[in-house]
N, C-alpha and C positions, 0 to 999 in steps of 0.2 A: 639606343637608350636602354634596351633590355640587357645588353652586356654590361652597361654601366651599373644598373640595378643589381645584376648578378654579382658583379665585382664587389659592390658594397656589402652584399649579403655574405660573400666569402670573407671580406675584411672583418666583419663583425664576428664571424666564427673564429677567426684567428685571434682577435682581441679577447674573446671570451675564454680562450685557453690560458690566459694569464690573469693574475689578480691585479687589482688597482695599484697596490704597493709596488708590484713588480714592474708595471708599466711606468709609474711615476719615476722610479729609480733609473730605469733604462732610458727614459727620455732625457734625463739630466746627463747621463753618460754619453748618449748619442750626440747631444749638442756640443759637449766638450771635445769629443774625439772625432766627430765628423762621420762616425759609422752610422749605418742605418739602424732604425729602431728594432727591426726584426732580428738583425744580426746581434745586437747587444742583448736582446731578450733571450736568444738561444744560448749565447755564451754565459749569461749570468744565471740562468735557471736550469740549463741542461735539457730544456724541452726542445724538440725538433718540430718545426712547422714550415712546410714548403710554401713558397710564394710562387704561384703560377698564374699566367694570364696569356691570352691568345695574341695580344698585340703589344708592341713596345710602348705605345702611348698609354694604354691602360696600365701597363707595368709601372710607368712613371707615376701615374695618378695614384695607383695602389701604394707605392712607396711613400709618396707625399702624405697620403692620408694616414699611413701607419705612423708617421712621425708627428701627426697632429695630436692635439690634446682632445680630451672628451668634450670640453667646452666648444672647441672648434667644430667637432663632428656634430654636436647638437645644433649648432648654428647652421651647418650645411643641411642637416635633416629638416630643419624648420623652413629653409629656403626651398627645398625639394617639395615639402608638403604644400607650400604656397604655389609653386610652379606647376607641379604635376598631380597634386591632390593625394599624394602618397609618399611614403619614405620607408626605408628599412627600419625595423625595430629589433632590438637585441634583448635577449633574456640573460645575457652574460654579465660580465663585470660592469658595475657602474662606478662613477666617481665617489670618493669617500663621503659618507654621510648623506647620500642622495636618497630621496624617497621617490618611488615610481608609482605610476598608475597602470594596472593590468587592464589592457583594453583588447577584448576579443581574443581570437586565437593567436594574434601576433605577440601576445605577452608571454607565451610559453616557448622556450627554446626547443622543447621536445615535441610538442604537439602543434606548434604554430604552422599555419599556412602563410607563406610569404605574402606580404602586402603587395609585392609586385605581381605574384600569381593571381591574387584576388583582383587586382586592377586589370590584368589581361582578360580574366573571365568576365568581369563586369562591363568592360568597355563596349562590346557590341550589343548588349541587351537593350532592347527598345520595347515599347508596348506591343509592337507587332510580334515580338518573340512569344507572347502569351496566346497568340491566336490559336484557337482549337483546344486549349488546355482542358477546359471544362468538358468538351465533347469526349475527349479521350478518357478522362477520369469517370465520366458517367457510365462508361462501359463496365465499370466494376462497382461503383458506388451508386446505389439506386435510391430513389425517393427523397433525395436531399439536394435537389437542383438549386434551391435558394441558398443553402449553406455553401455549396461549391462556388456559386457566383460571388458570395461575400468573401470567401477565402481567396479567390482569384484576385479580387479587388485589393485585399489586404497585402498580397504579395506584389501587386503592381504599384501600389501607392508610392514607394520610394523612388520609382523610376519616372515619376511625373512631378513630384514635389521635391524641393531641395532637402537633403538630409541635414539635420543639425549635427555639427561636429561632435564626435564622441558618443552620440546617442545611438540607440538601436535603429536598424533600418526601418522597423515598424513594430508596434506592439498591438495585440488584438486579443479579444475575449471571445471564446467559443462556449455557448451554453445551449442546453436543451435537455429533453428527457433522457433518463438513464438508458444506456444501450441503444441509442438511436444512430450509432455509427459515427460519432464525433471524432474519435481517435482514428478510425479507418479512413474517413474523408481527408483528414489532415495528412495522414501518412501517404495516401495515394497521390494527393496533389503535390506533395513534397518530392516524391519519386519522379513524377512527370516533369517537374521543374528542373530537377537535377539532370534528367536525360537531355533536356534542352540547354544545359549549361547556364541556366538562369541562377540556379543555386549550385554551390560547390560540393554539396553532399546531399545524399538522399536520406540521411538519418534525421529522425526527430529525437532529440535528446530529452528524456523525461526526467523531471525532478519532482519527486513526491514530497510535498511539503508537510504531509501528515506525519512524517518521520521525525519532525522536530517539534515535539510537544513540550519539552522541559526547558526552562530558562537556564542560562549559565553554560550552554554548550556552543558558544559562538564559534570556537575554533573548528568544531565538526561541521557546522553549517557553512561557514565561510570556505572551508576546504572543498566541500561539495559544490558550492556555488562557483568557486574558482575553476574546478574541474569542468563544470558545465560550460563556462565562458571560454575556456581554453580548448574545448573539444573542436573537432573538425566540423561538427554539425552546425549549420547556420540557423536551424530552428530549435529553440529551447522551449519545451512545454512544461509549465508549472501546474501541477495537479493537486487537488485536495487542500487548497489553501485554508479551508474552513478549520482544519485541525491543527494548523501551525501556530506556534507561540507568537504573540504579537511582536516580540523583540526582533524576530527574524524577518517578519513581513516588512519591517521598516527598510531593510536593505533592498528587498525586491521592489518595494514601492519607489524608493529613490532612483533605482535604475530606470523606471518608467517615467517618473515625473521630471527628474533632474538630469537623467542620462548618466549619472555617476553616483555610486554609493561609497561613502567614506567609512573606513574602518576605525572603530573606536580605540582599538589597541594596536600596538606595533607588531607587524608581521614581516617575515622574510621568507625568501624562497630557498629551499634546500633540496637538491635532487628532484626538482619539479614539484615539491610539496610545499604548501603554505603552512608555516609554523610560527608560533609566537616568538618574537624577538627576545633573546635571553636577557638583554640589558639595554640601557639607554645609549650605549656607545656603539651599537650595531651600525655598520656603515651603510648597508643596503637594506632598505625597508620598503614594504608595499603600503601605500597610503590609501588607495581606493581602487574600485573596479569600474570598468566601463563595459558596455555591451555593443560597442561599435561593430558593425557588420553582421549583427545577429537580428533575427526575428524573435521576439519574446511573445509567447502565446500563453494564455491562461484558460483553463478548461474547468467547467463545473456544470452540475445539474441545476444550480441556482441561477436566478435571472440577474439582470444588471443591478437591481435593488439589493439583492443579496451580496453582490460583489462590493457595492458601495458601503454596505453595513460593516464589512470587514476592513476594506482598504481606505474608505472615505471618498467623497466626491471628487477631490482634486485628482486622485488616481484614475477614476473612471473618465474624467474629462481629458486626461492626458493620453488615453488610448486612441490609436489610429482608427480601429474598426471594431465593430460588434457583430459577431457572426452567430446566428441562431440555427439550430437544427430542429426538425419537427419529429413527432412520433412516427415511427415507421409502420406502414401498413403491411398486411400479409403479402401482397403482390410484390412489394419491394424485397421482402425477405426471400420470396420464391426466386426472384431474378438473381439475387446474390447467391442463393443455393445453386442455381444453374451454372453460374460462373465457377463456383467451387467444385461442382461435380465434373465439369469439363476439365478443370485443372487436375483433378484426381485421376481421370481417365488417362490424361497425357502422362502424368507421373507414373502410374501403374505400368504403362507401356514402356516408358524409358527405363525405370528402375527395376521392375520385376518381370518384364516381358509378358505381362498379362494383357489380354484383350478384354477390357471390362465392358459388359453390356448389362441389359436387364430392365427392371421396372423403374425407369427414370422418374415417372410421376410419383410412385410410392416412395422412392428415396428422397425426392424433393419435399414431399409432404412431411416425411419424418424429420427432415432437417429443419423445416419451418416450425414443426411442433417443438423442437429442441430449443426454440427461442422463447418459449413460454416461461411462466413463473418469474418474469422480470429479469431474465438473463440475457435476452436480446441477441445481438450479433455474436456475443461470446459463446452462447449455446450453439449457434450455427457452426461457428469455426470449430468448436470442440467436437461436434458430431462428425465432421469430415476428417478431423484429426484421428478420431477413434477408428473410423472406417479405413483410413490409410494405414494405420498401425496394424489393424487386423489383417489386411492384405499382405503387409510386410512379414508378419509372423507366419502367415500361411505359406508364403514363399520360402521362408527359412526352414520351416518344419517339414515341408513336403518335397517331393521330387517331381518337378513339372518341366516340361519341355518349353522351348521358346514359343511365344505367341499362344500360350494356353488361354482358352476362352473361359472367362469367369462371369457367370450370370448372377447379378445381385438382385435381391428382393427383400421385402420386409414381411415377417410373419410373426404375429403376436408380439409386436414391438421389438423383435430381434432382427439383427442383420444376418441374412442368410446368403452364402456364396455357393452356387452350384457349379461343379466342375465335372462335366460328363454326367455320370449317374450318381456321383457323390454330392451330398448336400451337407454343407458345413456351417455351423453357427460361428460367425466371426467373433462374437462376444466371448466365446469360450477360448479364443486364441489371444485374448488380451489379459494382462495382469489386472486382477480385480482390485478396485479400491476398497480399503477397509471401511465397512459400514457398521460394524458392531453386530453382535449376535442377537438378532431380534427375539428369537425364542428364549434366550437366556435372560434378556431384559424383562420379558413378559413373566417368566418364571419367578424372577426376583420380585416383581410387582405382586404376583399372586401370593407370595410368602409373607407379604406385609399384612399385619393384623388390622382389621377394620378398614376405615376409609373407603367404603364401597362406592360412594358418590364420586370421590376423587378419582378412583380407578376407572370408573365409567367415562369420566371426562377425558382422561388420558387416552384410553382406547378409542374414543370417538375421533381423536385427531387423525389416526390412521385411516379411518373410514372416510373422513373429509378429504384428505390428500389423495387417497386412491380415486375418489370420485373426480377430483379436479384433473388428475392424470388422464382418466378416461375421457373427460370432456376435451382435453387438448388433442388426444389421439383421434377423437371424432371430429376434429376441426372446429370445436366450439371454444369460446373464450373462457378462460379460467378466472374464477373470482378469487380475490384475496381478502382475508379477514385478519384482524389483528391477533397476533399470537401471544402478545404480552399478557401477563397474569398478575393478580394480587392474591396472595395467600394470607388469610386472616385466621387467627386462632391463638390459643394460649401456648406458652413454651412447652416443648416436648411432644407436640402432636404430630410430628413427622414432616414438617414443612421442608426442611433441608434435604431429608432423605428422598422425598418425592421430587424435589427440584433436580436432584442428581439423576434420578431415574428418567425424568422427562428429557434431560439433555442427552442421555444415552439412547433413549427410545427414538427421539426425533432424528438423531444421527442414523440409527438403524433403518428407519423407513425413508431416509433420503431427504428429509426436510432441512436438516442442518449439515453443514460441511465438516464441522469439527467435533461437536458433541461434548466439549469441555464445560465444566461448571466453575465459574469464577464467583466466589463468595466474598462479599465485602460488607463493611458497615460504614457509619459516618466517618470514622477515623481514617478510612482509606480514600475518602472522596473529598473531604473538606480540608482546605489548606490552612496554613498557620499564618500566612501573610498575604498581602494584596498581590494578585497575579499568580498565586500558587494553586488555587482551586481548579480552574478550568483545565490546566495541563494534567492534574491528577485524574480528574474525571475522564478526560480523553484517553489517557493511558490505560485506565481500567477498561474502558469500552473497547479499545483496540485489542486488549488481551482476551476479551470475551467474544470477539467476532467469530462467528461459526459455531457458537455454543450458547450457553445460558449465563446471563449475569444475574446473580441472586443477591439482593440487597436486604439483609436482615435488619429488623427494627428500622425500616425505611423512614418512618415518621420522625425519627431523630434528626433527619436532615433539615427539618423545618422547626425552628425554635422561636418563631415569631417574626414579625415584619422587620425587626431590627437586626436579625441574623443575616447580614449581607453575604457572608461566606456560604451559608447554607442555601440561600436563595440562588446564589450564583451556581452552586453545585446542581441544584434542581434544573435551572435553565439550561445548563450545559448538558445535563442528562437527557432532557427532552429533545434537544437538538441532535444529540448523538443517536438517540433512538430513531429519529426520523431519517437521518442520513444512512443508517445501516439496517433499515427495517426488513430487508430481504434475507439477511443472514445473521440475525441476532434476536434472541428472545430475552426480555427482561422480566424478572419476577420480583415483585416487592412483597415483603413479608412483615407482619406486625399485628398488634391488637386491632380489633375491629374499629372501636371508637377512634383511636388515635390515627388509624389509616384514613378515616373519613376526613379528619381535619387536615391531614397531609395532602390529600388529593385536591382540597380546596385552595391550597397555597399557590397552585399554578394552573391556569386555565387549560393548558395543553396536556396535563397529566391524565385527567379523568377520561378524556376521549380516547387516549391511547391504551388504556387498561380496562377494557370492557369485561374481561374474564375474571370475575371475583369468585374465588373458591374458598369456602369456609372449612376449616379443619376442626371438627368437634373434639371435645375432651374424650379420652378413652373411658370406657366403662370398666368396672372392676373385673369383669370376666375377660375383657380384652387385655388388661394389664397382666392378668395371670397368664394368659397365653403368651404374651411377650416375654414374661419371666421364664417360662419353659424354654422358649427359643433361645433366649440369651444365655441361660445356664448351659444348654446343650452346646451352643457355639463356643463356649469357653472350656469345654471338655469336662463338664461336671454333670451330675445327675440330681434331680430334685426329688427329695424324699416324698413319697405319697402322703405321709402323715403331716406334711407342711402345707398341703394344698388348701384345705378348708380354712385354716387360720390366715393364710395369705390372701385368699379371696375376700374374707370378711374385712381384713385390713384395707385392701384396695377399695372395696365398695364404700366403706366409711370415709376414707380419705377423699375420694372423688366427689362424694356427696357434700362434704363440708368445706373443702378448700382446693378444688381442682385447679383453680386459676393460679395458684401459687405452689402447688405440690410438685409440679414438674412433669406429670403424665409419663411419657416414655423415659424421661430423665430420672424420674422417681424409681422406676424399675432398675435402670442401670446402677443407680447409687445403692439400692438395696442388695443387688446381686454382688456388687463389689464389696460391700460391707460384710455380706455373708461369707465370701471367700476369705476375707481377712480374719473373721471370727473363727472360721473352720481351722485355719492354720494354728491359731492359739489353742483350740480344743484338741487338736491332734498331738500337741506336745504332751497333754495329760492322758490322751488315749492313743498311744502309738499303734495299737492293733486295729484301730477303726478304719473304715473304708475311706481311702484318700479322695474318692470322687463324689461322695455323697454329701449333699447340703441338707441339713436338717432344719426344723423350725427353730431350734435353739440358736443356730448360726444366724438366722435372720433377726433374732432379738427384737420382737415387735412390742415388747413391754414399754409402757410409757409413751407410745406413739399416738 
């Protein structure tokens, strides 16, 4: 039977070399002349295709099938599906005008794994094939026994219950605390199942749904979904569904609930790529996707209720299994660290000829400490990656004999490698990540006029995070406080400038990974039509992750209870803040009174913004000092004779109308006005000093 299946696969490859029109014409000629179809095809097209088979009876069958029509082949395939539970699929030529369903890897001529091969691999699998799987994986994944048990059940389920034709083998949801090893557990159990030939691949194909936030990009999403379904991986993992546009979630939901998602537009395959069909007369189109043969997994820190809020109850009810992880304890991290350390020792021996020894307890404690600040297993993995890279660089830069002994230890938070009498800081042998010049940021902060209380708050952040770092190093639990802020004050009081410095400063001290400032207003967050707002907000949040999102005049987002778009923007913002609380700081800015009303518009806002910082109006003296700095920065000199008049002007202005005068913006406007007036004056006074700004240039009369 296997030869029969192989022959049919070979046949389909031969047919795929010719177009439908070429086959139709050749069939007519073959019937008239009595020649074989392959012979006519080669004569009429000039293409050469050898027909080979091991036995004469298969040769006859091959020839008979080559002379058959596509309709007859389809009938044969249907009978084979009924008799054997499988049949060959072709990604090649289809009959004119035919629409096809792309089902699992078999739908792709390039990436497909033959249905025959899949049938061979799946045939001997029984529940006994899973015996001991959990025990093996537990040697690497610690503290998640319940999760591993549920994952094992999820993979077993299709071997005890009949699969629905065309549906995925199983669909399941994995949820639990951030960095509790959910990805790691799924990856390790998949690898073990592949070793036992229960799965055909040890890969978990990840599809990050947060990449699809904007509507109208169906072709991009469908191409990526098509690629996932056609991959050799049997496990497809959908992540970050919370950030995906609802229009794309419907395709994924249909795969789970109905077993098939239908495409709204006409698509065709071209060189393995799914593209929009150019016109209504396209002969071969793809009408739908199926996930036959795949396991579809969904992963989130949200619980089942959160999943239902996005996909709906029917989706949750259609899932085969719900798998939950629990928060990892320090002991579990320590066991994981031990496994990683043993792997590192083996790798160092094999790759570098280093015999690694040393303070194992200290190394493991440092690795566990690296899981703090809500980075979890990622921090532990990164710790050993840095250690391995340090050893590699040491090997490359030095001249060491085989089996050189390297003794590792931790000193003042640094990784130290001792080789003989030499003591080497491994961190010095690693490319250092850019963290910003902390001293330069502090110097810039010092140069800002006034805002003494604001400066104190910023500098206190370093003290707080240094204290938390020391607690972690001492084996104590680190506390987390909300870093989000509200800046209140009149225009021109330095709110944007301080926000930019905060982003750079927190990057410099290691609190933020990016340090960028993304400045937006209502126009950047509130959409113009239904369904437009949430993707806009999510896209802005995504661009700000790792830095600071600064929303100026934030109160404009709320224009009353009838402002549905504004309320949607606020709701989406609150959700985004919660989902990215570990690597994003949001600063809301605006007038004090209006900000109070804004915070009352959403119950989740006020609790997330406990740090309210007031920016007072500048005094006249401070505005004069800002003027001197601004003039100097532009390459000019302020005439001493202008100082008293400018001070009097600023003092009077701030006393009478500080809330509308502009504060720092007032200074900028006056200096720019003075520079323009000076250029006019120099026309009449060509011998005058080109750099000097006089009181006449400022023209304070009538102000």
